[in-house]
N, C-alpha and C positions, 0 to 999 in steps of 0.2 A: 341485686348483685352483691355477693359477699365481698368484704374487704380483703385486700391482698395480705398474705401472711408476711411476717418479718423475713422469712427465707426468700419469698418471691421478690420482695422489695430489694433485698440485698443482692439477689441475682441480677435484677434489672440495673442495679448500680454498678456492679463489678464485672459481670460477664460481657463478653463481646458477642453481640447478636446481630447477624445480618438477616434482612428480610427481603422477600421478593418485592422489587420496586413497584410492581403493578398492584400490590396490596397496600402500599403506603403512600403512593403518589396520588394527587388529586386528579379528577377527570380533566381539568384544564391542562395539567402537565402532560397527561397521556395524549391529549389532542394535539398539544404543541409538538410532542415527539413525532406523531403521525405526520403532521404538516411539514416538519423539518425534514423528515426522511423522504418526502416526495422530491425535494430538491436533490437529496443525496442519490436517489435512484437515477435521476437524470444525469448527474455527474458521472456515475458509474458507466452509463451507456456512452457518454462522450469521451471518456478518458480511460480506454482499455490498455493504453501503453504509456510509458513515461513521457514520450513526446506529446501525446495527446493531452495528458494531464497538465503539462506545463502550458500548452496552448490554451486549454480551457481556463486554467488559473489566471493567465494573463488577461484573457477576455473579461473574467469576473472582476479582477483587480482594477482594470482600467475603468470599468463601469462604476466602481466604488471610489474612484478618484485617485488611484495609485498611478505614479509616473515612473519611467525608468530612472534609476539612480545615475547621477552625474558626479564623478569624482572631482573634488575641489569645490563643489557648490555647497553653500551653507544652508542647512535645513533647520527649521524651527519646530517647536513642539506641535504635534498634530499633523505634520507633513507625512505623506504616505508615498513610499517608494518601493521599487522591486528591482531585483537583479536576476537576469536570465542567463544561466550558465549553459551554453551550447544547446539550448532547446530541450534539455533533459533533466535539469535541476533548476529550481527557482527559490530565491529568498525574497521575502516581503517584510517590510519594516514600517512601523509607525513610530515616529520620533517622540520620545517622552519629555516630561517636564524636567526631570533630573538629567545631569550630564551622563553621556554614554559611559564615561569612565567609572561611574558609580555602579555599573553593571547593567545588563539587559536581561529580559525574560525571553527565553528561547523555547519554542515548540518545534520539534523536529520529527517529521514522519517520512516514510519513503513511498514512492509512487511507481516503483517497478514491482512486477509480480511474476511468479513462475509461469513459463510459457514455452513455446517451441520456436527457436530461431532457425531461419534458413542457413544452411552451410554456405560458404563462399562460392562454391560451384554446385548448386543444388539441383539443377534441372537435368533429368535423364528420361529415357524411354526404355520400357521393358515390356515384352509381349504386346506391343502396340498400345500401351497405356503410358501417358505422361505422368511423371512423379516428381516430387520435391524431396530431397534429403534434408533432414533437420538435425539440430543439435539442441537438446533441451537445456533450458535456462532455469537455474534454481532447483530446489528440492521438490521433485514430483513423484507420484506413483505412476509409472509409465502406462500401466494398463488402463488408467482412467481416461487417457486421451484418445483411445480408439473408439470408432463407431459413434462419434458425436460430430455435429456440424461445426466446422471451423471457419474463421474469417481471417483474411490476410491484411495486416496493418503495417505501415512503415514508410520508408522513403528509398528512392533511387537517387544517389548523388552522381551526377554525370561529370565527365571530364571538362565540360565547358563552364562548370560552376553552378549550373542549374540543379535544382532539387525537385524531384517529382514525388508528390505525396500519393500513397497507396492506401486505399480502404475498400476492400471487396468482401462482401458477405454479410454485412450488417443489415441491409435493407431486405424486405420480403421478396422483392423482385430481382435480387442479385444472386448469383451462384454462390454455393458454399463449397467447402473442401472437406476431405475426410481421410482418416487413417483406418483402413479396413483391418478386421481381425479374422482369425480362423474360425470356421463354423464348428460347433461342438461335436458334430459327427466325425470330424477328421482331426480333432484336437487331443487325441489320446496322449501323444508324446509331449505336446505343449503343456498339458495338464499336469505332467510330472515335474515341471519346473517349479521352483519356489515362486511365491507371489511376486517378489521383487524382480524375478527374471521371466515372468510370464510373457511380458513384451520387453524385448531388449532395445537399447538405445538405437541401434542401427536398423531396427524394424519399425521405427516411427517415421514411415515414409508416406507422404501425403499424395493422394490421388487428385490430379488437377485437370485431366482431359483424356479423351479417347478418339477425337475426330482427326483423321489424317489429312494433311495437305494433299490435294488431288493431283498426284503425279506418281506414276508407277515406276519411274526411272531412278528414284532416290530412296535412301533409307532414312530411318528416324523421322517419318513424315508427321507423326503426332506431335513430337517435340518441335518440329519445324513450324507446325501450325500454331502451337502455343506461343512460340517466339514471335511469329507474325502478328498475333493478336496483341501481345505486349508491346511490340514495336509501334503498332498503329495507335495504341492508347497512350504510351509513355515515352516513345521515341528511344527505347533501349535496345541493346543487343545482349547476347549471353554474357559478354565480358563485364557488363555493368552490374551484374550480381555481386561482384567482388566489392564494389563501393556502395552497397546497399545495406540498409538495416531493415529487415523484413521479419515480422513476427506473426506466428499463427496463434490465435486466441479463440476461445469458444464463441460461436456465433449465437449467443443467447442474450436476452435483455434482462435487466434487473427487474425483479417482481416481488410481490408480497408472498409470504409463505404462511400457511395455516388457515383454517376456517376463520379464525379471529383476526387475520391479517396483522399479527403482532410482530412478525419477523420479515427479514429481507433475504432473498436468495439472489446471488449474482456471482460472476467471475471477478476476481481481482480485489476482493474486499480486504485481503492482506496486501497492502496496508492502506488502501484508499479509504477504508472505514475510519481511520484516524487522520489521514491527510485532509479529508473534506471538513471535518470539524475544526481542525487547526486553521485551515484556509478561511472558512466562513467566520471563525471567531475573530481573526485579525482584520477581516473586512468590516466587522462591526465595531472595532475599536476606534475611538475618536482622539482622545488626548490622554494617553496613559501616564502614570507617574514615572515609570521607567520605560525606556524604549522597548517595544515589543518586536520580536523577530520570529518569523515562521520560515523554516527550511523544508522544502519538499524535495527529497533527494532520490537519486538513481542508484542502482547497483547494490542495494542492501541484500538482495536475495543471493548474491554471489560473493559477499564479503566486504562490500563498500569500497573496493579498490577502484582506481581510475580517477580521472579528473572530474567526473560527475558524481562520484561517491563521497561519502562523508569521512573517509580516511584521508582524503585529499586536504589541502589547505583552504578550500573554498570558504568554510565557515569562519576560520581564523581571519582570513583577509576581509570578510564582510565586517566583522566587528572592528578590525583595525581601521578600515576605511571610514566607518561611522565615527570612531573615536577621533581620528585625524581631522575629520570635518569640524570638530569642536576643539581642536588643538589639544586633544587628550592622548593617552597612551593605550593602545589596543591590548597589550598584555595585562595591564591593570584592570581594564574593562572585563576581560575574560575571567580573571580571578574573582571578580565580584558578581559574575553572572550566574543565573539559575536556568535550569532546563527541564522540561518534560519531554522525555523521549517517547513520542507517541507511536506505540506499536502494539500489535494485538497480543492476546494470550489465548491459549487453547481452552475453550469452554468444555465443561463436563458434558459428555455425551451419554444418554441413558443406556445405549447399547454397549459402550466400551468403557465402563467405569473403572475397570481393573487397572488401567494405566495411570490413573490419578490417585493422589492421596487426598481424600475428601476434605480434610480440615484445611488444606491449603490449595484447593482448586477453585476456579472461577465458574460462575453459573450464569446462564442467560437470564436477563431481566433483573439481575442483582446490581446493575450499575457498572460504571467504569472500573477497571481493574488497576490497582497499584501493584506493580511487580518490583519488589525491592532489588532483586538481582535475577539475571537469566543464566546463560551459560549452560554447560553440560557437566553432569555428575558433580565433581568436586568444585563447582563454581568456575569451571574453566572458561576463559574468554568472556568475562563479564565485567560489568561495573557494579559493585555492591554499594548501594546508596548509604550515606551516613545516617545514623539514627536521628541526628538533629534535623537533617533536611527532610527526612520522611515525616517527622513530627510536624514540621511547618506545613507540609502538603496536607496531612490529615486535618490540621486546624483550618486550612483554607477550604477544604471540601465540606467539612461539617458546618462551618459558618455560612456557607452558601447553600446549604440544604441540598447538596448534590449526593445522589445515591451512588455509593461506591463500595468496593470490596477489595480483597487482596487475593493473590493467586500465584502459584508456581506453574511451570510448564511441565507437568507430569511428575511421576515418581522419580526420586533422585537418581537411581541407577539405570533408568530407561533412556536417558539422553538429555534432551532439552533443546535449547535454541539460543540464538543471539539477536541483538538489536544494535542500533547505532549508538547506544548509550556510552559504550566504552570509548568510542572515538571522540565523543564530545567531552567525556570526563578527562581524557588525556590532555585536553586544552586547559585544564584547571577549573572546569565548570562543575558546580554541584548539579547532579542529574539523577533522575529516577524515571523508570518506565511507567507509563500510564496509558491505557488503551482499552480496546473493546474485546470481549470474549467472542471467539469464532468457532463454529462447528465446521468440520470438513476442511480445515485449514490446508492450503496449498492444492486443493482439488480444483477442477475446472468450474465448480459451482459451490460456493461457500454460503453459510448461513449466519446471520447476526440478528440480534433483537433491536427493534426500533428504539426502545427506551434506553438501552445502553449507548446507542449512537448519539442520542440527544444529550445524555449525561456527559459524554465525552466532549461535545461542543460546549456545554456549560462549564466544564472544568477548564478547558482551554481558554475560554473567555475570561473566567475569573482569574486565572493565572496571569494573563497578559494585560488586563485592564488597568 
């Protein structure tokens, strides 16, 4: 083999060169990624909604020794606690050796995903078929939600204070639901619509039944029969839909993608593909130097507003309470804190490369993505991480042999997206986005690479340990 030229050696020294992680990682690392993602796929199937994600996280945390936080109680280094916010957002912490006032290391991901919510008055009958009216949640391509099997998840909250959990359509022997589309033979007028209007919001109506209650003397007999079935199972009446949170999600299981099984296909990987690595990383932390905190938040897909979103004071109060526990100041603690906003980026798709600027795009199997800023066009609605903080994250990733890359969310003028980073930065915390590249983001079925998921876990662990 000939020796490298001076030019080649200088290029190796000075050029930035990313390589496919599957070409540079050892067989042991690739096997570890496969094994890690077996647990991730199980999590995806258990946690299709934010409520289910919190419930699953609590189960996993308690098995790992975490206990509910008690305000006023003194905790020592290595103690593991969690705070459950209304069953839809959760924070977990492992107390560090240093005082909380010195700052904490925060990993923040979101556990809500685009879906179809039921309207407050959803149930109706038309031409002797029972239907649900829906209101889509988050940014979706509406046509993608037709003619696929759907499952119903959520809760009925009754006036007596009881809560009835609902999950129908996930098991093989359970019924599914569907939004029907128009057959091509009769779709000449529909085909003239723009792609965005191919299916309109008020056409996302879900078929839920056709069997009438056996009585010729009344009307709306199919609707009546559906209410009878729901009353028998959950003890509800039609008025109880007003105090329900019911979501329709794809009735599909997480699975391997490709002959080589190198990828994962599933619903809701934005952003549970980052939430699971953050969660499992903090479960593996024992006694960190600084207190480690993971926040799995609701409402990111609709702007993070509300008392379970990260635009609320939930995170600020968590850090304040932890500081008070040590007679410290929460504001000083926040100023000294660091954060990885764990959210996805758009992976380069071979079919749709024209929407990406290749030099600043992320690729499957190239590792976890560091996104210095998100936002739209002229960096609108973003947190632009400082050069100094990004340098420290680069150093951490390289020293831990973590495969990583950088990326933007498409070409500048085409749009973009947002994350929770700006809300955490507003608290005075240094923050940068770090997450997994995703194909078909916001679709009912998204694709990620196993190696990237595993590298996200390694990054979260290294950051918090």
